[in-house]
C-alpha positions as CSV (number, residue, x, y, z in Angstrom):
1,M,74.1,-139.3,-64.6
2,D,71.3,-139.0,-66.6
3,K,68.7,-142.0,-66.6
4,L,68.6,-144.5,-68.3
5,N,65.2,-145.8,-70.8
6,L,65.0,-149.8,-69.9
7,P,61.5,-151.2,-70.9
8,V,60.0,-153.9,-69.8
9,L,58.0,-156.6,-72.0
10,L,55.8,-159.2,-70.9
11,G,56.4,-162.5,-73.4
12,T,53.2,-163.7,-72.8
13,N,49.5,-163.8,-73.7
14,R,48.2,-166.6,-72.1
15,K,45.2,-166.2,-69.7
16,E,45.9,-167.1,-66.4
17,R,49.4,-166.0,-66.7
18,R,51.5,-165.6,-63.3
19,S,54.2,-164.1,-65.1
20,I,52.5,-160.5,-65.0
21,H,53.3,-160.7,-61.4
22,A,57.1,-160.8,-61.9
23,A,56.8,-158.2,-65.1
24,K,54.7,-155.8,-62.1
25,W,56.7,-156.2,-59.3
26,L,60.0,-155.6,-61.5
27,V,58.5,-152.7,-63.2
28,G,58.0,-151.6,-59.4
29,E,61.4,-152.2,-58.4
30,M,62.8,-150.3,-61.4
31,Q,60.6,-146.9,-61.0
32,K,62.1,-146.6,-57.1
33,R,65.4,-146.3,-59.0
34,A,66.6,-142.9,-59.9
35,D,68.8,-144.2,-62.6
36,I,66.2,-146.4,-64.3
37,E,62.9,-144.7,-66.7
38,T,60.5,-147.6,-67.2
39,R,57.5,-148.8,-68.7
40,L,56.1,-152.5,-69.4
41,F,55.2,-153.7,-72.9
42,D,52.7,-156.6,-72.5
43,V,52.2,-158.9,-75.8
44,S,49.1,-159.4,-75.3
45,E,48.5,-155.5,-76.2
46,F,50.2,-156.2,-79.6
47,S,47.3,-156.9,-82.4
48,L,49.5,-158.9,-84.8
49,P,48.0,-160.0,-88.1
50,H,47.5,-163.7,-88.8
51,D,49.2,-163.2,-92.4
52,D,52.1,-161.7,-91.6
53,Y,54.4,-159.8,-89.2
54,G,58.0,-158.8,-89.0
55,Q,59.9,-155.5,-89.8
56,A,57.8,-155.1,-93.2
57,I,54.9,-153.9,-91.0
58,K,56.6,-152.1,-87.8
59,D,55.2,-149.1,-88.4
60,H,51.5,-150.6,-87.5
61,F,53.4,-150.3,-83.8
62,P,54.8,-147.0,-83.8
63,E,54.6,-146.8,-79.9
64,W,56.9,-150.0,-79.6
65,R,58.7,-149.1,-82.6
66,D,59.8,-145.6,-80.9
67,A,60.3,-146.9,-77.2
68,I,62.8,-149.2,-78.7
69,I,64.6,-146.6,-80.2
70,Q,65.1,-144.5,-77.6
71,A,65.9,-147.5,-75.4
72,D,69.1,-148.3,-73.4
73,G,68.5,-151.5,-72.9
74,L,65.6,-153.8,-72.8
75,V,64.5,-156.4,-69.9
76,I,62.2,-159.2,-71.2
77,V,60.1,-161.4,-68.8
78,S,59.1,-164.5,-70.0
79,P,57.6,-168.1,-68.9
80,E,59.1,-171.2,-70.0
81,Y,56.7,-173.4,-72.4
82,N,57.8,-176.5,-73.3
83,H,61.8,-175.3,-72.8
84,G,61.0,-172.4,-75.2
85,Y,59.9,-169.0,-75.6
86,P,56.1,-168.0,-76.3
87,G,55.5,-167.8,-80.3
88,A,54.2,-164.2,-79.4
89,L,56.8,-163.2,-77.7
90,K,59.1,-163.8,-81.3
91,A,56.7,-161.7,-83.5
92,V,56.9,-158.9,-81.5
93,L,60.5,-158.8,-81.0
94,D,60.6,-159.6,-85.0
95,L,58.8,-156.3,-85.9
96,L,62.2,-154.9,-85.6
97,L,66.0,-155.3,-86.3
98,K,68.4,-152.8,-86.0
99,E,66.6,-150.6,-83.6
100,Y,68.3,-153.2,-81.4
101,I,71.8,-153.3,-82.1
102,H,74.1,-152.9,-79.3
103,K,71.8,-152.7,-76.7
104,A,71.9,-154.7,-73.3
105,V,68.9,-157.2,-73.1
106,A,67.8,-159.0,-69.7
107,F,66.3,-161.7,-68.7
108,V,63.6,-162.9,-66.2
109,G,62.6,-166.2,-66.6
110,V,59.6,-167.7,-65.3
111,S,58.1,-171.1,-64.6
112,A,56.1,-173.3,-62.4
113,G,58.4,-175.9,-61.8
114,P,62.1,-175.6,-59.6
115,W,63.9,-174.3,-62.9
116,G,62.9,-170.8,-62.8
117,G,62.9,-170.1,-66.5
118,S,66.6,-171.3,-66.9
119,R,65.9,-173.2,-70.2
120,V,63.6,-170.4,-71.8
121,I,66.3,-168.0,-71.1
122,E,69.1,-170.7,-72.7
123,A,66.7,-170.6,-75.3
124,M,66.3,-166.7,-76.0
125,V,70.1,-166.2,-76.1
126,P,71.1,-167.0,-79.7
127,M,68.0,-165.6,-80.6
128,V,68.6,-161.9,-79.5
129,R,72.3,-161.9,-80.2
130,E,70.5,-162.4,-84.0
131,L,68.8,-159.2,-83.7
132,G,71.8,-157.5,-82.0
133,L,71.4,-157.5,-78.5
134,T,73.6,-158.1,-76.2
135,V,72.6,-160.2,-72.9
136,T,73.6,-159.5,-69.5
137,F,75.5,-161.8,-67.5
138,T,73.3,-162.0,-64.0
139,D,69.1,-163.3,-65.1
140,L,66.2,-163.1,-62.5
141,N,64.5,-166.6,-62.1
142,F,61.4,-167.2,-60.7
143,P,60.7,-171.2,-60.2
144,S,57.1,-172.1,-58.7
145,I,56.2,-168.9,-59.3
146,Q,52.6,-169.8,-58.1
147,K,54.5,-169.6,-54.5
148,K,56.1,-166.6,-55.3
149,F,53.1,-164.1,-55.7
150,D,49.8,-164.3,-53.9
151,E,46.7,-163.7,-56.0
152,Q,47.1,-159.9,-55.8
153,G,50.5,-159.9,-57.1
154,K,52.4,-159.6,-54.0
155,L,55.5,-161.0,-53.4
156,Q,56.1,-163.8,-50.9
157,D,59.7,-164.0,-50.8
158,P,62.0,-160.7,-49.8
159,A,64.5,-162.3,-50.9
160,Y,64.1,-161.1,-54.4
161,E,64.8,-157.3,-53.7
162,Q,68.3,-157.9,-53.2
163,R,68.0,-160.4,-56.5
164,A,66.5,-157.8,-58.7
165,K,68.9,-155.1,-57.1
166,D,71.6,-157.4,-58.3
167,F,70.0,-157.8,-62.2
168,L,69.6,-154.1,-62.3
169,D,72.6,-153.3,-61.3
170,E,74.3,-155.2,-64.1
171,L,71.5,-153.9,-66.3
172,V,72.2,-150.5,-65.6
173,W,76.2,-151.5,-65.8
174,M,75.8,-152.8,-69.6
175,S,73.4,-149.9,-70.7
176,R,75.3,-147.7,-69.9
177,T,78.6,-149.0,-71.2
178,L,76.8,-149.9,-74.4
179,K,75.2,-146.5,-74.8
180,W,78.2,-144.8,-74.8
181,G,79.6,-147.0,-76.8
182,R,76.9,-146.3,-79.4
183,E,78.0,-142.4,-78.9
184,N,81.7,-142.3,-79.3
185,I,83.0,-145.6,-81.6
186,P,81.5,-145.2,-84.9
187,S,80.1,-148.5,-86.2
188,K,78.7,-149.7,-89.4
189,F,75.2,-149.6,-87.4
190,H,75.5,-146.0,-86.0
191,Q,77.3,-143.0,-86.3
192,S,79.1,-142.2,-82.9
193,Q,77.7,-138.4,-81.6
194,G,81.3,-137.7,-80.2
């Protein structure tokens, strides 16, 4: 089977963010798999204007736009800030709309506390649904992120290797199924190729 194109979006631009370790580690796990092609996007690298953003300026970010057009699914890594998602993440996601329709999205929740970003994931579900993304069943949660990785970003808990495998297996299944649907079943959002 062809490799699936599954980019990862790190959703925070805060200094001293620990979620960068989870994002980079997961990208490394994805790169080990023969069925996935990936790359990391970081919201801190988007120079968003302060007076306007959204679909009107999507062509100012051709690398992101083209990556999502070619993507079969998406992974979002987000810390939980006051039970919600970072504004920078929402701003980057809002750059596009039709490019997301009928593609899978999987969430990695990160928190300093015991819940592992479960509330940020709950907050993101209705938002990405409005974008046309389809949420996977399996999330990957990193509670007490400060204990999960050392200062160099090395994972301290080997149990995450199996958790990441299960998470990615579900994302691959959903992405492959939705890709087949986009290519074979016409809808008002895309023409079938089959």
